[in-house]
N, C-alpha and C positions, 0 to 999 in steps of 0.2 A: 457500274457505279453501285448497284445493289450489293454486289459481293464485297466491294471495298468498304461500304458502310457497315456491313455485318462484321468485318474484321476490326473496325474502329470503334464500334459502339458496345457498351456493356450496361448492365442494370445494377442498381444499388438497392438492396432490400432494406426494409424498415428496421430489421434486427441485425444489421451488419455494417461494418466499415469495409471500404475497398481501398487498397493501397495500389497505386499505379507504379510499376517498376520499369526502369529502363536498363536493359542488359543486366537485370538482377538487382539494381540499386533503387531503393525507394525514392520517388521524385514528387509524389503528390498523394494526398489522402482525400477521398470523397466520403462525406458523411451524410449528405442529404439524399433521401430516397428518390429514385428516378433514373433517368438515363445519364450516362457519362460517356466521354469519348477518350480515345487514346490513339497513338500511332499503331499501325498494324504490327503483329508479331512477325519476327522475333525481336523487333526494336523495343516495343513496350508490351508488358503483360499486366495482369491484375492478380492480386492476392486478396482473399476474403477473410475477414475476422468477425467473429460473433461479438456483438456489442452488449449482449445480455450478461447478467451476473452468473457466476459459477460458484458452486459450493465444493470445496476441497476438504476431504476427510482422510488424511494419511493413516496408514496402518500404525497401531501403537508401537512404541519402542521402550526399551528399558533405560532407566536413568538412575544415577546414584545420588542420594541425599548427602547432606553435610556429614552425617555419621556413617556413610558408606552403606546405607541400606538401599536395596534395589526396589524401585517402584516402576510400574508400567503406566505410561501416560500418552495421550495424544490430544488433539484439539481439532478445530475446524476453521477454515478460512473462507470468508465470502469475498470474492474478488471479481474484478472486471477490467477490461482494457480501457485505459484513459487516453493514451497516446499511441495509436496504431503503428505509426512510423517507427517510433522508438521501440515499441514492443517487437516489431519484426526484426529490428537490427540487434536487439539484445537477447531475447529468448526464442524468437522465431515463431513458435506455435504454442498451443495450449499445454502440450506435454512438457515443453521446456520451461514454461512459466510455472507450472505446478511442481516441477522438480525443484526449482529455485525457491518457491514459496515453502515447500516442505522443509528444505534445509534451514530456512530462516526460522520457521516455527520450532523445529527441534533444537536449534541453537539457543533460542530464547528459553525454551522449556528446560534445557540442560543447565543453563546459567541460573535460572530461578530455583530449580529443584536442588541443584548442587550447593546452593548457598543457604539452605534452611534444613533444620533437623527433620527426621521422619515424623515426629509428633505434630509438626505443623500441618501435615497432610492427612494423617490418620491418627485420630485421638478422640477419646471420650472425655478428657479432662477439660473443664470450662476454661476458655481463653487460649488453649494450646492450638486449636485448629485455626489456621489463618491462611489457607491456600489461596483463596480469592485475592486477598490483600497483597500477598507476595507476588503473584503473577501479574496483577494489574499495575503494580508500582515499578516494575523493571524498566519498561520503555519510557515511562514518565520521568523517572529519575535520570535516565540517559539523556533525554531531550533537555531537561533543566540544566544538567551539567554542561552540555554542549553550548547552550545559549549563554550561560554565564561566561564560558571561555571566549565567546564571540563579543562580549561586552554588552549583551542584551540584559536589561534590568528585568528580573523575573520575581514573581511573588506567588505564593500559594495561599489562597483564601477562598471562602465561599462567595459566590456572586449570585445576584438575583436576576430573574428574567427581565425585570424592569431596567436594570443596568444595561443589559444586552440590547434591549429595544431602544433605549436612549442613545447608546453608542451607534447603533445602526442608523438612527435618524439624524444624528449630528455629524456623521461621516468619520467617526473615530474607530469604528469597528472594522479593522483592516483585514483580519484573518480569524478564522475559527477552525480548529482541528482537534482531533482526539488521538490519543496514543493507545496502542494495543500490542499485545505480545506477538501476534501474527501479522497484523496489518501494518505495524510500525507507526506510520503517521497517516491518519485518514482525514483529509480536508473536508470541510463542510461548506457547500456552496450556497445553501439556502436554508432558512429556518422558518417554521410556520408557528404562529402563536395567535390564538383567538381570531382565526380567519384572516390574519395578515401574513404576507410573504415578506421576509427580510432577506434580501439577496446580499451575500457576502462576497466582496471582491469580484463583482460581476459574474459570480458563479465559477470562477477559475481558481486553480491552486495558487496559493500565495507564495511569495518569494521565500519566506522563512520556512514554511511547511515543506517546500520542495528541497530547500537546502538541508533541513534536518533529515528528511527521508534519504536523500542521496548520500549524506555523510554516514548515517547509521548503517545503511546497506553496504557501503564501500568498506567500512570497518569490519563488518561481519564477514565479508568475502576476502579480507586481506588486501584490498585494493587501496587502502588509505592508512596512514599511521594511526596507531592505537595508543596515545599517550596515557590513557586512563587504565590500561591493562584489562580491558573488558574481555578480550579473547585470550584463549589458552592454546598453545601449540601442543599437539598430541602426536 
């Protein structure tokens, strides 16, 4: 009995997710630290994934600007595993995830750098330099275009924290997320303001944020139609 228990029990650390697989297929995810159980191998096995955040800094690459000038650029990505089961099924491990994230980062950089003149990134003339604005606006404009196409009413305007607090209190704050060149869509599950915790959508990814992320990534990888011609075949 002791030997059977040893084959069936496993531990879950505080800094990890454990995915239980049955003949290689993920069937269950354990997220709470402590003891877990499974059927003995080879029927069921466990795969462990680090739940902490990682920093990815890919080696710099060369890009062409609008005027065909060469620039060398890179960036960094702060990332972590949100859905261990989906992570295992799609990218499998950290190396696979960072390979895909690097592709996304450089695809975004290539699009942004290729659509602006060299002077936007290297210039001493007042008003010419606008690298931050160019890179920050790419994914935001993509998200706005997609939402308009889905029939979602969108608006761009400054909002105050008081509006956000009021919406959280009356239940109309359904989702909060940010756009980024590398992260694509980054959902916000909780806001803190003056000692108060404002939980958004019960701390979960919202339906719209997930749809935007899935659609943008699918277009980037050629897995979905690109009616806006954001991607270029080379």
